[in-house]
C-alpha atoms as one frame of an Amber mdcrd trajectory, in Angstrom:
protein
 -16.572  38.574 -68.880 -18.803  37.221 -71.645 -18.960  33.886 -69.822 -20.254
  35.524 -66.639 -22.792  37.458 -68.689 -24.025  34.244 -70.305 -24.213  32.566
 -66.890 -26.255  35.450 -65.506 -28.589  35.337 -68.512 -29.017  31.585 -68.095
 -29.889  31.915 -64.410 -32.368  34.671 -65.254 -33.965  32.467 -67.912 -34.212
  29.508 -65.518 -35.744  31.733 -62.857 -38.313  33.088 -65.328 -39.202  29.620
 -66.595 -39.435  28.288 -63.037 -41.762  31.104 -61.941 -43.975  30.665 -65.012
 -44.098  26.893 -64.471 -45.027  27.352 -60.815 -47.741  29.818 -61.831 -49.160
  27.305 -64.332 -49.024  24.589 -61.673 -51.016  26.647 -59.173 -53.374  27.852
 -61.894 -54.013  24.285 -63.034 -54.966  23.006 -59.557
């Protein structure tokens, strides 16, 4: 169960980082 929780947290983190990176990319253009 803890493994699934860690996996979910990791995906959430990646999604957040990806969205912030995309925002910076569009903001920098």
